[in-house]
TITOR-154048 format. One record per residue: x, y, z of N, C-alpha, C, O in turn. Coordinates in pm, whole numbers. Layout:
# residues N
npx / npy / npz / capx / capy / capz / cpx / cpy / cpz / opx / opy / opz
X / Y / Z / X / Y / Z / X / Y / Z / X / Y / Z
...
***
This chain:
# residues 204
npx / npy / npz / capx / capy / capz / cpx / cpy / cpz / opx / opy / opz
1585 / 2341 / 2311 / 1451 / 2350 / 2255 / 1402 / 2213 / 2211 / 1290 / 2173 / 2242
1489 / 2142 / 2138 / 1449 / 2013 / 2082 / 1424 / 1909 / 2189 / 1340 / 1821 / 2171
1496 / 1917 / 2300 / 1485 / 1814 / 2403 / 1408 / 1862 / 2526 / 1412 / 1799 / 2632
1339 / 1974 / 2511 / 1263 / 2021 / 2628 / 1143 / 1929 / 2650 / 1087 / 1874 / 2556
1105 / 1913 / 2775 / 991 / 1829 / 2808 / 862 / 1906 / 2785 / 853 / 2026 / 2813
762 / 1836 / 2734 / 631 / 1894 / 2714 / 530 / 1819 / 2799 / 550 / 1702 / 2833
424 / 1886 / 2833 / 318 / 1823 / 2910 / 196 / 1803 / 2819 / 149 / 1898 / 2756
145 / 1680 / 2811 / 27 / 1649 / 2734 / -62 / 1561 / 2818 / -28 / 1447 / 2849
-177 / 1615 / 2855 / -272 / 1543 / 2941 / -204 / 1495 / 3069 / -231 / 1385 / 3117
-116 / 1576 / 3122 / -52 / 1543 / 3248 / 65 / 1449 / 3238 / 128 / 1420 / 3339
97 / 1398 / 3117 / 206 / 1303 / 3101 / 326 / 1373 / 3038 / 308 / 1458 / 2950
447 / 1340 / 3081 / 566 / 1403 / 3022 / 597 / 1343 / 2884 / 602 / 1221 / 2870
616 / 1426 / 2785 / 657 / 1384 / 2651 / 785 / 1456 / 2616 / 810 / 1567 / 2663
866 / 1392 / 2534 / 995 / 1449 / 2499 / 1008 / 1454 / 2346 / 979 / 1357 / 2278
1053 / 1568 / 2296 / 1077 / 1580 / 2152 / 1199 / 1497 / 2116 / 1303 / 1506 / 2183
1188 / 1415 / 2011 / 1300 / 1330 / 1969 / 1326 / 1348 / 1820 / 1248 / 1413 / 1750
1434 / 1289 / 1773 / 1466 / 1292 / 1631 / 1395 / 1181 / 1554 / 1397 / 1181 / 1431
1333 / 1087 / 1624 / 1269 / 973 / 1560 / 1136 / 1012 / 1496 / 1073 / 1110 / 1535
1095 / 932 / 1397 / 965 / 950 / 1331 / 878 / 829 / 1363 / 926 / 716 / 1362
752 / 852 / 1392 / 659 / 743 / 1423 / 541 / 746 / 1325 / 490 / 853 / 1292
499 / 627 / 1280 / 385 / 613 / 1190 / 291 / 507 / 1246 / 335 / 399 / 1286
163 / 539 / 1250 / 63 / 446 / 1304 / 29 / 340 / 1201 / 8 / 371 / 1083
22 / 214 / 1245 / -23 / 104 / 1161 / -159 / 57 / 1210 / -183 / 54 / 1331
-248 / 19 / 1119 / -382 / -25 / 1159 / -417 / -158 / 1091 / -363 / -191 / 985
-508 / -232 / 1154 / -553 / -360 / 1100 / -705 / -356 / 1089 / -774 / -319 / 1184
-757 / -393 / 972 / -901 / -398 / 950 / -943 / -544 / 925 / -868 / -620 / 866
-1064 / -582 / 969 / -1104 / -724 / 968 / -1170 / -770 / 839 / -1265 / -848 / 844
-1122 / -724 / 723 / -1189 / -757 / 598 / -1194 / -908 / 572 / -1292 / -958 / 517
-1089 / -979 / 610 / -1082 / -1122 / 580 / -1189 / -1202 / 654 / -1229 / -1309 / 608
-1236 / -1151 / 766 / -1335 / -1223 / 846 / -1475 / -1218 / 784 / -1561 / -1299 / 818
-1497 / -1122 / 693 / -1630 / -1103 / 637 / -1622 / -1119 / 485 / -1573 / -1028 / 417
-1669 / -1232 / 430 / -1649 / -1266 / 289 / -1702 / -1163 / 190 / -1650 / -1152 / 79
-1804 / -1086 / 226 / -1863 / -990 / 133 / -1814 / -848 / 157 / -1861 / -755 / 91
-1721 / -830 / 249 / -1676 / -693 / 280 / -1579 / -642 / 174 / -1507 / -719 / 110
-1579 / -511 / 157 / -1493 / -444 / 59 / -1384 / -370 / 134 / -1410 / -311 / 239
-1262 / -373 / 83 / -1149 / -310 / 151 / -1140 / -160 / 128 / -1047 / -95 / 178
-1234 / -102 / 52 / -1239 / 44 / 42 / -1285 / 98 / 177 / -1387 / 55 / 230
-1211 / 192 / 232 / -1242 / 243 / 365 / -1349 / 352 / 359 / -1348 / 438 / 271
-1440 / 346 / 454 / -1540 / 450 / 471 / -1523 / 517 / 606 / -1450 / 466 / 690
-1589 / 631 / 628 / -1569 / 707 / 754 / -1618 / 633 / 878 / -1577 / 664 / 990
-1708 / 533 / 858 / -1762 / 463 / 974 / -1677 / 343 / 1016 / -1704 / 283 / 1120
-1574 / 308 / 939 / -1495 / 189 / 968 / -1394 / 215 / 1080 / -1335 / 323 / 1090
-1376 / 113 / 1164 / -1281 / 123 / 1274 / -1183 / 7 / 1267 / -1220 / -105 / 1232
-1059 / 34 / 1299 / -960 / -72 / 1296 / -978 / -163 / 1417 / -1029 / -122 / 1520
-934 / -289 / 1401 / -942 / -385 / 1511 / -807 / -405 / 1578 / -794 / -486 / 1670
-708 / -333 / 1533 / -576 / -341 / 1594 / -492 / -224 / 1548 / -509 / -174 / 1437
-402 / -182 / 1632 / -316 / -70 / 1600 / -174 / -99 / 1645 / -151 / -170 / 1743
-79 / -44 / 1572 / 62 / -60 / 1606 / 134 / 69 / 1569 / 72 / 164 / 1520
263 / 71 / 1592 / 339 / 190 / 1559 / 474 / 150 / 1501 / 545 / 66 / 1558
509 / 211 / 1390 / 642 / 194 / 1334 / 725 / 316 / 1369 / 681 / 429 / 1348
844 / 295 / 1422 / 929 / 406 / 1467 / 1067 / 390 / 1404 / 1129 / 284 / 1415
1115 / 496 / 1340 / 1243 / 488 / 1272 / 1315 / 620 / 1267 / 1266 / 721 / 1317
1433 / 618 / 1206 / 1514 / 740 / 1200 / 1463 / 838 / 1095 / 1500 / 955 / 1096
1377 / 788 / 1003 / 1317 / 876 / 903 / 1179 / 821 / 867 / 1139 / 713 / 912
1107 / 897 / 784 / 969 / 860 / 751 / 960 / 725 / 680 / 873 / 644 / 712
1048 / 700 / 584 / 1039 / 577 / 507 / 1063 / 453 / 594 / 998 / 351 / 576
1157 / 462 / 689 / 1182 / 347 / 778 / 1063 / 325 / 871 / 1021 / 211 / 891
1009 / 432 / 928 / 893 / 419 / 1016 / 773 / 364 / 941 / 697 / 283 / 994
757 / 408 / 817 / 647 / 362 / 734 / 658 / 214 / 704 / 559 / 141 / 714
778 / 168 / 668 / 799 / 26 / 641 / 765 / -58 / 764 / 701 / -163 / 752
807 / -14 / 881 / 778 / -87 / 1004 / 628 / -89 / 1034 / 576 / -189 / 1083
560 / 23 / 1004 / 415 / 29 / 1028 / 341 / -70 / 939 / 248 / -137 / 985
381 / -80 / 813 / 320 / -179 / 723 / 343 / -321 / 775 / 250 / -401 / 783
469 / -351 / 810 / 502 / -486 / 855 / 430 / -523 / 983 / 387 / -637 / 1000
417 / -427 / 1074 / 351 / -455 / 1202 / 201 / -473 / 1185 / 135 / -525 / 1275
146 / -429 / 1071 / 4 / -447 / 1041 / -19 / -570 / 955 / -128 / -589 / 900
84 / -656 / 944 / 77 / -780 / 865 / 58 / -753 / 716 / -3 / -834 / 645
110 / -640 / 669 / 110 / -610 / 526 / 252 / -634 / 476 / 344 / -560 / 512
268 / -736 / 394 / 403 / -773 / 351 / 452 / -677 / 242 / 372 / -619 / 168
581 / -663 / 234 / 645 / -575 / 137 / 720 / -661 / 36 / 837 / -692 / 57
656 / -702 / -74 / 719 / -794 / -169 / 837 / -730 / -240 / 830 / -617 / -287
947 / -805 / -247 / 1069 / -752 / -308 / 1079 / -782 / -457 / 1173 / -738 / -523
985 / -858 / -511 / 984 / -887 / -654 / 842 / -926 / -694 / 755 / -943 / -609
820 / -939 / -825 / 690 / -982 / -874 / 627 / -878 / -965 / 692 / -784 / -1011
500 / -897 / -990 / 426 / -811 / -1081 / 332 / -720 / -1003 / 269 / -762 / -907
324 / -596 / -1046 / 233 / -499 / -986 / 117 / -476 / -1083 / 139 / -445 / -1200
-4 / -493 / -1034 / -122 / -475 / -1119 / -189 / -342 / -1088 / -216 / -311 / -972
-215 / -262 / -1193 / -279 / -131 / -1180 / -420 / -136 / -1241 / -440 / -188 / -1350
-516 / -81 / -1169 / -649 / -53 / -1223 / -686 / 85 / -1171 / -717 / 102 / -1053
-683 / 185 / -1259 / -686 / 324 / -1214 / -801 / 403 / -1276 / -840 / 382 / -1391
-855 / 494 / -1195 / -947 / 592 / -1252 / -866 / 691 / -1336 / -746 / 708 / -1315
-933 / 755 / -1431 / -863 / 838 / -1529 / -777 / 947 / -1464 / -666 / 974 / -1511
-826 / 1011 / -1359 / -753 / 1124 / -1303 / -623 / 1083 / -1233 / -538 / 1168 / -1206
-606 / 952 / -1205 / -485 / 905 / -1137 / -379 / 853 / -1233 / -265 / 828 / -1191
-413 / 835 / -1359 / -321 / 768 / -1451 / -191 / 846 / -1471 / -83 / 787 / -1472
-200 / 976 / -1487 / -79 / 1056 / -1509 / 13 / 1050 / -1387 / 134 / 1033 / -1402
-44 / 1064 / -1267 / 36 / 1059 / -1145 / 97 / 923 / -1120 / 210 / 913 / -1072
24 / 817 / -1152 / 74 / 681 / -1130 / 177 / 639 / -1234 / 250 / 542 / -1214
184 / 712 / -1346 / 283 / 681 / -1449 / 424 / 689 / -1392 / 508 / 604 / -1423
451 / 789 / -1311 / 583 / 803 / -1248 / 613 / 685 / -1158 / 725 / 634 / -1157
512 / 640 / -1082 / 532 / 525 / -993 / 555 / 397 / -1072 / 636 / 313 / -1034
484 / 382 / -1183 / 501 / 263 / -1267 / 644 / 258 / -1322 / 706 / 152 / -1325
696 / 372 / -1365 / 835 / 377 / -1413 / 932 / 342 / -1302 / 1029 / 269 / -1323
906 / 395 / -1183 / 994 / 367 / -1069 / 993 / 219 / -1034 / 1097 / 161 / -1005
876 / 158 / -1037 / 864 / 15 / -1007 / 939 / -70 / -1108 / 1003 / -169 / -1071
933 / -32 / -1235 / 1010 / -105 / -1337 / 1159 / -91 / -1314 / 1235 / -187 / -1333
1202 / 28 / -1275 / 1345 / 47 / -1244 / 1387 / -41 / -1126 / 1503 / -83 / -1118
1295 / -69 / -1035 / 1322 / -152 / -919 / 1315 / -301 / -953 / 1345 / -385 / -868
1275 / -334 / -1075 / 1273 / -473 / -1117 / 1137 / -541 / -1115 / 1128 / -661 / -1142
1030 / -467 / -1084 / 896 / -525 / -1084 / 839 / -526 / -1225 / 871 / -439 / -1306
755 / -625 / -1254 / 677 / -624 / -1377 / 553 / -539 / -1356 / 510 / -519 / -1243
496 / -489 / -1465 / 378 / -403 / -1455 / 268 / -460 / -1545 / 291 / -491 / -1662
149 / -473 / -1489 / 31 / -511 / -1566 / -83 / -419 / -1528 / -78 / -352 / -1425
-187 / -415 / -1611 / -298 / -323 / -1585 / -420 / -362 / -1667 / -410 / -439 / -1762
-534 / -308 / -1628 / -653 / -323 / -1711 / -630 / -250 / -1843 / -539 / -168 / -1854
-712 / -281 / -1942 / -686 / -240 / -2080 / -659 / -90 / -2095 / -560 / -52 / -2156
-745 / -7 / -2039 / -729 / 138 / -2054 / -601 / 189 / -1991 / -530 / 271 / -2050
-572 / 143 / -1871 / -450 / 185 / -1801 / -326 / 132 / -1873 / -226 / 202 / -1885
-333 / 8 / -1921 / -219 / -51 / -1994 / -188 / 28 / -2120 / -72 / 54 / -2151
-291 / 67 / -2194 / -271 / 147 / -2315 / -206 / 280 / -2281 / -115 / 325 / -2350
-253 / 344 / -2174 / -197 / 472 / -2130 / -49 / 457 / -2096 / 33 / 539 / -2138
-13 / 352 / -2021 / 127 / 330 / -1983 / 213 / 296 / -2104 / 321 / 354 / -2122
168 / 203 / -2188 / 247 / 162 / -2304 / 272 / 278 / -2400 / 381 / 290 / -2456
173 / 364 / -2419 / 189 / 479 / -2508 / 293 / 578 / -2456 / 342 / 662 / -2531
325 / 567 / -2327 / 419 / 660 / -2264 / 548 / 591 / -2222 / 622 / 643 / -2138
575 / 476 / -2280 / 705 / 412 / -2263 / 719 / 315 / -2149 / 830 / 267 / -2124
610 / 283 / -2079 / 616 / 184 / -1972 / 567 / 51 / -2027 / 452 / 41 / -2070
651 / -51 / -2027 / 615 / -182 / -2080 / 513 / -247 / -1986 / 548 / -288 / -1875
389 / -256 / -2030 / 280 / -298 / -1942 / 196 / -407 / -2007 / 152 / -392 / -2121
174 / -516 / -1935 / 91 / -625 / -1981 / -57 / -588 / -1964 / -97 / -547 / -1855
-136 / -602 / -2069 / -278 / -569 / -2063 / -359 / -690 / -2018 / -344 / -799 / -2073
-445 / -670 / -1918 / -531 / -777 / -1865 / -678 / -735 / -1875 / -711 / -618 / -1857
-764 / -831 / -1905 / -907 / -803 / -1915 / -968 / -772 / -1779 / -923 / -823 / -1676
-1070 / -688 / -1780 / -1154 / -672 / -1662 / -1243 / -796 / -1650 / -1255 / -875 / -1745
-1305 / -814 / -1533 / -1385 / -933 / -1508 / -1498 / -946 / -1611 / -1527 / -1057 / -1655
-1561 / -835 / -1648 / -1675 / -842 / -1740 / -1633 / -848 / -1887 / -1718 / -842 / -1976
-1502 / -861 / -1913 / -1453 / -867 / -2051 / -1415 / -1009 / -2093 / -1363 / -1029 / -2203
-1441 / -1107 / -2008 / -1412 / -1245 / -2042 / -1284 / -1297 / -1978 / -1203 / -1220 / -1927
-1268 / -1428 / -1981 / -1154 / -1493 / -1917 / -1049 / -1534 / -2019 / -1082 / -1557 / -2136
-922 / -1543 / -1976 / -872 / -1510 / -1841 / -872 / -1359 / -1819 / -845 / -1282 / -1910
-902 / -1319 / -1696 / -909 / -1176 / -1664 / -817 / -1143 / -1547 / -744 / -1229 / -1497
-821 / -1019 / -1505 / -725 / -971 / -1404 / -739 / -1043 / -1270 / -639 / -1065 / -1202
-861 / -1079 / -1230 / -879 / -1149 / -1103 / -820 / -1289 / -1109 / -766 / -1339 / -1011
-832 / -1354 / -1226 / -765 / -1484 / -1244 / -615 / -1469 / -1222 / -552 / -1554 / -1159
-558 / -1361 / -1275 / -415 / -1336 / -1260 / -377 / -1316 / -1114 / -276 / -1368 / -1067
-459 / -1240 / -1042 / -432 / -1215 / -899 / -439 / -1347 / -821 / -353 / -1375 / -738
-541 / -1425 / -847 / -559 / -1551 / -775 / -455 / -1657 / -813 / -438 / -1755 / -741
-387 / -1638 / -924 / -283 / -1734 / -967 / -157 / -1723 / -883 / -72 / -1813 / -886
-143 / -1614 / -806 / -24 / -1593 / -725 / 88 / -1519 / -796 / 196 / -1503 / -741
62 / -1473 / -919 / 166 / -1404 / -996 / 175 / -1255 / -966 / 270 / -1189 / -1008
76 / -1201 / -894 / 72 / -1057 / -866 / 124 / -1031 / -724 / 76 / -1090 / -628
222 / -943 / -714 / 282 / -913 / -583 / 197 / -816 / -503 / 176 / -835 / -383
147 / -711 / -569 / 54 / -621 / -504 / -25 / -545 / -610 / 10 / -544 / -728
-133 / -479 / -564 / -230 / -416 / -653 / -247 / -270 / -616 / -251 / -235 / -498
-258 / -185 / -718 / -295 / -45 / -698 / -426 / -25 / -772 / -430 / -28 / -895
-534 / -5 / -696 / -668 / 4 / -752 / -737 / 130 / -700 / -785 / 132 / -587
-742 / 233 / -782 / -814 / 355 / -744 / -941 / 363 / -827 / -939 / 338 / -947
-1049 / 398 / -762 / -1177 / 400 / -832 / -1271 / 500 / -766 / -1251 / 538 / -651
-1372 / 542 / -839 / -1474 / 631 / -784 / -1602 / 612 / -863 / -1599 / 569 / -979
-1714 / 644 / -801 / -1843 / 622 / -866 / -1895 / 484 / -836 / -1819 / 388 / -834
-2025 / 474 / -813 / -2085 / 349 / -768 / -2059 / 233 / -865 / -2022 / 124 / -822
-2079 / 256 / -994 / -2062 / 148 / -1092 / -1918 / 99 / -1096 / -1893 / -22 / -1099
-1823 / 192 / -1095 / -1682 / 154 / -1100 / -1639 / 80 / -974 / -1562 / -15 / -981
-1689 / 124 / -859 / -1656 / 58 / -732 / -1710 / -85 / -731 / -1641 / -178 / -690
-1835 / -103 / -777 / -1894 / -236 / -781 / -1820 / -325 / -882 / -1798 / -444 / -856
-1780 / -268 / -995 / -1713 / -346 / -1099 / -1575 / -394 / -1056 / -1528 / -498 / -1101
-1510 / -318 / -968 / -1374 / -355 / -925 / -1371 / -426 / -790 / -1264 / -450 / -735
-1489 / -460 / -736 / -1496 / -527 / -606 / -1418 / -659 / -607 / -1347 / -689 / -512
-1432 / -737 / -715 / -1367 / -868 / -721 / -1215 / -857 / -715 / -1148 / -947 / -665
-1159 / -747 / -765 / -1014 / -724 / -758 / -973 / -711 / -612 / -880 / -778 / -566
-1041 / -624 / -540 / -1006 / -600 / -400 / -1033 / -723 / -314 / -956 / -753 / -222
-1141 / -795 / -343 / -1173 / -913 / -264 / -1070 / -1023 / -284 / -1033 / -1092 / -189
-1023 / -1040 / -408 / -920 / -1140 / -434 / -793 / -1108 / -355 / -727 / -1197 / -303
-760 / -980 / -347 / -642 / -939 / -270 / -659 / -972 / -122 / -566 / -1021 / -58
-778 / -947 / -68 / -805 / -980 / 72 / -794 / -1130 / 95 / -732 / -1173 / 193
-853 / -1209 / 7 / -854 / -1355 / 24 / -714 / -1415 / 17 / -685 / -1515 / 83
-626 / -1355 / -64 / -493 / -1411 / -87 / -382 / -1332 / -18 / -264 / -1351 / -47
-420 / -1242 / 73 / -322 / -1163 / 150 / -226 / -1086 / 59 / -106 / -1082 / 83
-281 / -1026 / -45 / -202 / -945 / -138 / -228 / -798 / -106 / -344 / -757 / -103
-124 / -718 / -83 / -146 / -576 / -55 / -224 / -509 / -167 / -193 / -528 / -285
-326 / -432 / -131 / -407 / -360 / -228 / -418 / -215 / -183 / -477 / -186 / -79
-362 / -124 / -262 / -363 / 19 / -229 / -474 / 85 / -308 / -479 / 74 / -430
-564 / 154 / -239 / -683 / 209 / -304 / -682 / 361 / -314 / -781 / 420 / -357
-573 / 424 / -274 / -557 / 568 / -290 / -417 / 596 / -341 / -322 / 525 / -306
-403 / 698 / -424 / -273 / 727 / -486 / -167 / 763 / -383 / -51 / 724 / -398
-205 / 836 / -278 / -105 / 873 / -177 / -60 / 750 / -97 / 55 / 743 / -55
-152 / 654 / -77 / -114 / 529 / -9 / -18 / 449 / -95 / 76 / 387 / -44
-41 / 450 / -226 / 49 / 379 / -318 / 188 / 441 / -315 / 288 / 368 / -313
196 / 572 / -314 / 326 / 640 / -307 / 398 / 605 / -178 / 519 / 581 / -177
323 / 601 / -67 / 383 / 567 / 62 / 433 / 422 / 62 / 541 / 394 / 114
355 / 332 / 4 / 393 / 191 / 0 / 522 / 171 / -78 / 609 / 96 / -36
534 / 239 / -191 / 655 / 225 / -274 / 775 / 287 / -204 / 887 / 238 / -217
753 / 395 / -130 / 861 / 451 / -50 / 909 / 350 / 54 / 1029 / 336 / 76
815 / 279 / 117 / 852 / 175 / 214 / 926 / 61 / 146 / 1021 / 7 / 202
882 / 23 / 26 / 952 / -82 / -49 / 1098 / -43 / -75 / 1189 / -124 / -57
1119 / 80 / -115 / 1254 / 128 / -143 / 1339 / 124 / -18 / 1458 / 93 / -24
1279 / 156 / 96 / 1353 / 154 / 222 / 1401 / 13 / 256 / 1515 / -6 / 297
1313 / -87 / 238 / 1351 / -224 / 272 / 1460 / -276 / 180 / 1533 / -368 / 217
1471 / -219 / 60 / 1574 / -262 / -34 / 1707 / -191 / -10 / 1814 / -251 / -25
1701 / -65 / 27 / 1820 / 19 / 28 / 1879 / 46 / 164 / 1995 / 86 / 174
1802 / 25 / 272 / 1849 / 61 / 404 / 1822 / -52 / 502 / 1728 / -130 / 485
1905 / -60 / 603 / 1880 / -155 / 711 / 1802 / -85 / 822 / 1831 / 30 / 855
1705 / -155 / 878 / 1623 / -95 / 983 / 1694 / -102 / 1117 / 1767 / -196 / 1146
1670 / 0 / 1197 / 1728 / 5 / 1330 / 1622 / -28 / 1434 / 1502 / -15 / 1407
1666 / -69 / 1550 / 1576 / -98 / 1661 / 1624 / -19 / 1781 / 1743 / -20 / 1815
1531 / 51 / 1845 / 1569 / 126 / 1964 / 1453 / 125 / 2062 / 1337 / 111 / 2023
1485 / 140 / 2189 / 1382 / 142 / 2293 / 1305 / 273 / 2286 / 1360 / 377 / 2250
1175 / 266 / 2320 / 1096 / 389 / 2326 / 1149 / 482 / 2434 / 1136 / 604 / 2423
1209 / 424 / 2537 / 1259 / 502 / 2650 / 1391 / 443 / 2693 / 1402 / 322 / 2712
1489 / 525 / 2709 / 1619 / 473 / 2751 / 1613 / 424 / 2894 / 1527 / 466 / 2972
1704 / 334 / 2929 / 1705 / 276 / 3063 / 1719 / 381 / 3171 / 1666 / 365 / 3281
1791 / 490 / 3139 / 1815 / 594 / 3240 / 1684 / 664 / 3278 / 1674 / 725 / 3385
1581 / 656 / 3188 / 1458 / 730 / 3213 / 1356 / 649 / 3290 / 1254 / 703 / 3333
1380 / 517 / 3310 / 1284 / 435 / 3382 / 1289 / 464 / 3532 / 1214 / 404 / 3609
***
């Protein structure tokens, strides 16, 4: 059953034990005023595929093939909408266990610190300098988790996402993407990646 051949659009496909994850590239860096928040009309300018023995390995390869680096140390900066703070608390704790530092905008930092996560509080851009974008541009931030909603909040956090684009810093704008990214980070630390051909020599 597992190895039976299937027909899809006239081409033979074979069920395998491997997992594949699509990687995509968006041209945000080419356009200085563009925002990395994805909309339904946006199209990628490049695609790749990460293939591994499990989801976390395939995911790590998909990130790497899309030129998204997986930093093994550094500080993680959080700027979160209220509904994501509770869910991201678990990820913040996990990141600290992995050796990363944690920083956040004032409201998120207070939420984390009150719940036992040691978090550095950083000002928003409109709260005066030095602020969170200064920190990102200093090179001290390894990656950013920025979830937002509502026109005012999206506009207010644009400089955070733009700084990440300009300095090639990974910026995750959805909670599920952040969870996937951290899973990929754990894979690169704990497991060695395998390489295998898409098709064995006997099948050519």
